[in-house]
C-alpha positions in Angstrom: 125.4 83.8 104.5 125.6 82.2 100.9 121.8 82.6 100.6 122.0 86.3 101.3 124.8 86.9 98.8 122.8 84.8 96.2 119.7 86.9 96.7 121.7 90.0 96.5 123.2 88.9 93.2 119.8 88.1 91.8 118.5 91.4 93.0 121.3 93.3 91.3 121.2 91.4 87.9 117.5 91.6 87.5 116.7 95.1 89.0 114.2 93.5 91.2 115.3 95.6 94.1 114.2 98.8 92.5 110.7 100.1 93.2 109.0 102.4 90.8 105.7 103.8 91.0 103.4 106.8 90.5 101.9 109.0 93.1 98.8 111.1 92.3 98.6 114.5 93.8 96.5 117.6 93.6 97.3 121.3 93.3 95.0 124.4 93.1 95.3 124.0 89.2 94.4 120.4 89.1 95.8 116.8 89.1 99.5 116.2 89.6 101.5 113.2 88.7 104.7 112.0 90.5 106.9 109.2 89.3 109.6 107.8 91.5 112.4 105.3 91.4 114.1 104.0 94.5 116.5 101.1 95.2 115.9 98.8 98.1 119.3 99.4 99.3 119.2 103.2 99.0 117.6 106.0 101.2 117.2 108.2 98.2 115.8 108.0 94.7 114.7 110.1 91.7 111.4 112.0 91.5 109.6 113.5 88.4 106.5 115.7 88.9 104.1 116.7 86.1 102.2 119.7 86.9 98.7 120.3 85.4 100.1 123.1 83.1 102.6 120.5 81.7 105.6 121.9 83.5 108.0 118.9 84.4 110.0 119.0 87.7 112.7 116.5 88.3 115.3 115.8 90.9 116.1 113.7 93.9 114.4 112.8 97.1 116.1 111.7 100.4 114.9 109.8 103.3 116.6 110.8 106.6 118.6 108.0 108.3 121.3 107.5 110.9 123.9 104.8 111.2 125.8 103.3 114.2 128.8 101.1 113.6 131.1 99.5 116.1 133.9 96.9 116.0 133.1 93.5 117.3 135.2 90.3 117.9 133.7 87.1 116.3 135.3 84.0 117.7 135.4 80.6 115.8 134.3 81.9 112.4 134.0 79.7 109.4 137.8 79.8 108.9 138.3 78.9 112.5 140.3 82.0 113.1 139.6 85.0 115.2 138.3 88.0 113.0 137.5 91.6 113.6 134.4 92.7 111.6 132.6 96.1 111.4 129.0 95.6 112.4 126.3 98.2 112.6 122.8 99.2 112.1 120.8 101.9 110.3 117.8 103.6 111.4 115.6 105.1 108.7 113.3 107.9 109.4 109.7 108.4 108.4 110.7 111.9 107.0 111.8 112.5 103.4 112.5 115.6 101.4 112.9 116.4 97.7 114.5 119.3 95.8 113.3 119.5 92.2 113.9 121.8 89.2 112.2 122.4 85.9 113.5 123.1 82.5 112.2 126.7 83.0 114.3 127.1 86.1 111.5 126.9 88.7 112.0 124.9 91.8 109.9 122.6 93.9 110.5 121.6 97.6 108.6 118.6 98.9 108.4 117.2 102.4 107.1 113.6 103.0 105.8 111.6 106.0 106.4 108.0 105.2 104.0 105.4 106.6 106.6 102.4 106.4 110.0 104.0 106.7 111.8 100.6 105.9 109.9 100.4 102.6 110.8 103.9 101.6 108.5 106.0 99.5 106.8 102.6 98.1 105.4 102.1 101.6 103.0 104.9 101.3 102.5 108.2 103.2 101.5 111.8 102.8 103.3 114.9 101.5 103.2 118.6 100.6 105.2 120.4 97.9 105.6 124.1 97.2 106.9 125.6 94.0 109.0 128.8 93.6 105.8 130.1 91.8 103.9 129.5 95.1 101.9 126.5 93.8 100.9 124.1 96.5 100.7 120.3 96.0 99.4 117.7 98.3 99.7 113.9 97.8 98.6 110.8 99.6 100.2 107.6 98.6 
C-alpha cells in the first residue's frame, strides 16, 4: 500500500501520469492534426484539432465507463481493528466521443473506437469526426 501511495505521489508531482500526443488524420481538404492530453486517472481529456484551412477546434473527449461499488468487511487490518471500506471496480469502454468548437462558432463531433481502452486515447484506435460545415475527418492512431 505504501508503494502505491508513493508512486501516486511521484505521478502527481511530476505529471508523469499525463499522456500527450498527436494524431494525424485526413479530411477531404487535406491533412488534419489532433493534439490530446489525458490523465492516467481520468476517462476524459482535452482535444485540439487543426483543420487544413487553419480553423482550430478545441474541447473535451470522454471515454465511456461504468463503476460498481460495494461495501466490504475487512477483518484484521493493519490497525488490528475491524473496518468497513468502500471497494469497487470500474470498467472502461472502447468507445469515446468528443464535442469541439472553433473560435468561428463551428462545431465538430467525433466518435472513436479505442484499441486498448485501459490506456485511453494513447492506446490507439480509429475515429471519425464531422463538422457543422459537413467536413468529414477520419483518423487512425
